[in-house]
C-alpha positions in Angstrom: 8.1 6.2 70.5 5.1 7.2 68.4 3.8 3.6 68.3 3.1 3.6 72.1 1.5 7.0 71.9 -0.7 5.9 69.0 -1.9 2.9 71.0 -2.7 5.1 74.0 -4.7 7.6 71.9 -6.5 4.8 70.0 -7.5 3.1 73.2 -8.5 6.4 74.9 -10.9 6.9 71.9 -12.4 3.4 72.4 -11.2 2.3 69.0 -10.0 -1.2 68.1 -7.2 -1.7 65.7 -9.7 -3.1 63.2 -11.9 0.0 63.5 -8.9 2.4 63.1 -7.8 0.4 60.1 -11.2 0.5 58.5 -11.6 4.3 59.0 -8.0 5.1 57.9 -7.9 2.7 54.9 -4.9 0.9 56.3 -4.6 -2.8 57.3 -5.0 -3.9 60.9 -1.6 -5.7 60.6 0.1 -2.5 59.5 -1.4 -0.5 62.4 -0.4 -3.3 64.9 3.2 -3.2 63.5 3.3 0.6 64.0 2.1 0.4 67.5 4.7 -2.3 68.3 7.5 -0.3 66.7 8.0 -2.8 63.9 7.2 -0.5 61.0 8.1 3.1 60.1 4.9 4.5 58.4 4.9 7.2 55.7 3.7 10.7 56.4 0.6 9.9 54.4 -0.2 6.9 56.6 0.4 8.9 59.8 -1.8 11.7 58.5 -4.6 9.2 57.7 -4.4 7.8 61.3 -4.2 11.3 62.9 -7.3 12.4 60.9 -9.3 9.4 62.2 -8.0 10.1 65.8 -8.7 13.8 65.4 -5.2 14.8 66.5 -2.4 16.8 65.0 0.1 14.4 63.4 2.9 16.0 65.5 1.1 14.9 68.6 2.3 11.3 68.0 5.9 12.4 68.4 5.6 14.6 71.4 5.8 14.0 75.1 3.4 15.8 77.4 5.1 19.1 78.4 2.4 21.6 79.1 4.5 23.7 81.5 7.1 24.7 79.0 7.0 28.3 77.7 10.4 28.7 76.1 11.7 26.5 73.4 15.5 26.7 73.2 17.0 26.3 69.7 18.8 23.1 70.6 15.7 21.7 72.4 13.2 21.9 69.5 11.2 18.8 68.8 12.3 17.6 65.4 10.7 15.2 63.1 12.2 13.7 59.9 10.2 11.1 58.2 11.7 7.9 56.8 12.9 8.2 53.1 12.7 12.0 53.3 15.2 14.7 54.2 12.4 17.2 55.0 12.9 18.4 58.5 10.1 19.9 60.7 10.9 21.6 63.9 8.2 22.6 66.4 8.9 26.1 67.6 6.0 26.2 70.0 6.4 24.2 73.3 3.7 21.7 72.4 0.4 21.3 70.6 -1.9 21.7 73.5 -2.6 25.4 72.7 -4.5 27.0 69.8 -1.6 27.7 67.6 1.3 25.8 66.1 4.5 27.3 64.7 6.8 25.0 62.7 10.1 25.5 60.8 10.3 23.5 57.6 13.6 22.8 55.8 13.5 21.6 52.2 16.4 20.5 50.0 16.5 21.4 46.3 13.3 20.2 44.5 12.0 18.6 47.7 8.3 18.9 48.7 6.8 19.5 52.1 4.4 16.6 51.5 4.1 14.1 48.6 0.8 15.5 47.4 -1.2 18.6 48.3 -3.2 18.1 51.5 -5.7 20.2 53.4 -6.7 20.4 57.1 -8.9 22.4 59.3 -7.9 26.0 60.1 -5.8 28.9 58.8 -2.2 29.0 57.9 0.4 31.7 57.4 3.7 30.8 55.7 6.8 33.0 55.5 9.8 32.2 53.4 12.9 32.6 55.5 15.4 31.4 52.9 15.3 30.3 49.3 12.7 30.2 46.5 9.5 28.1 46.9 6.6 27.2 44.7 3.4 27.2 46.8 0.7 25.0 45.4 -2.7 26.0 46.7 -5.7 24.3 45.2 -5.3 24.6 41.4 -3.0 27.6 41.6 0.7 28.0 42.1 2.7 30.9 43.4 6.4 31.6 43.5 7.5 32.9 46.9 11.0 34.2 47.8 12.8 35.1 50.9 10.7 37.5 53.0 7.4 36.7 51.2 4.4 35.7 53.2 1.2 33.8 52.2 -1.9 33.3 54.2 -4.8 31.0 53.3 -7.6 28.7 54.4 -5.7 25.5 55.1 -8.7 23.4 54.1 -7.5 24.0 50.5 -5.1 21.3 49.6 -1.5 22.7 49.6 2.1 21.9 49.5 5.5 23.7 49.1 8.3 22.8 46.7 11.8 24.1 46.9 12.4 25.4 43.3 15.6 27.4 44.1 19.2 26.6 44.6 20.3 25.4 48.0 18.1 24.8 51.0 14.7 26.5 51.5 13.5 27.4 55.0 9.8 28.1 55.7 8.0 29.3 58.9 4.5 28.0 59.1 2.0 29.3 61.6 -1.1 27.1 61.9 -4.3 27.4 63.9 -5.6 25.0 65.2 -2.5 22.7 65.3 -2.5 20.1 62.5 0.8 18.3 62.3 
């Protein structure tokens, strides 16, 4: 699914596998395996590739659907990465607009990403359920149900479920970055 999309985007940018590998810090063989559906890359690897291609990471998992205006609960585009139970659900129809809204579900002590990461834009996060530690740059904040945090998303950040049970976050990002 995302391998074919990766190949299409890479080729549309006029990049060879070798050039993408060099810029992303990954091996040409690894990228070739991803494109052929023979390897399930980590979130970090997909993020490095998406940064080089200048696309939101979520773009690799989506079909073109620019006409949709309503996203039904049972029709949300979901992504769950290998070796992780973190679930991301895209609440906006697609990533072709200027804003992205994502629901994030974290199990106890689970992190939104392995290490804090930044990206272009601004972000607002609301805690819908649970207790979360927000790591923003060198600072940490404890957020609970109903709390909202806004920040410059170029500052490396991540969220960790530090409460009991599942934590649910709503992230609003502009421009889209996943």
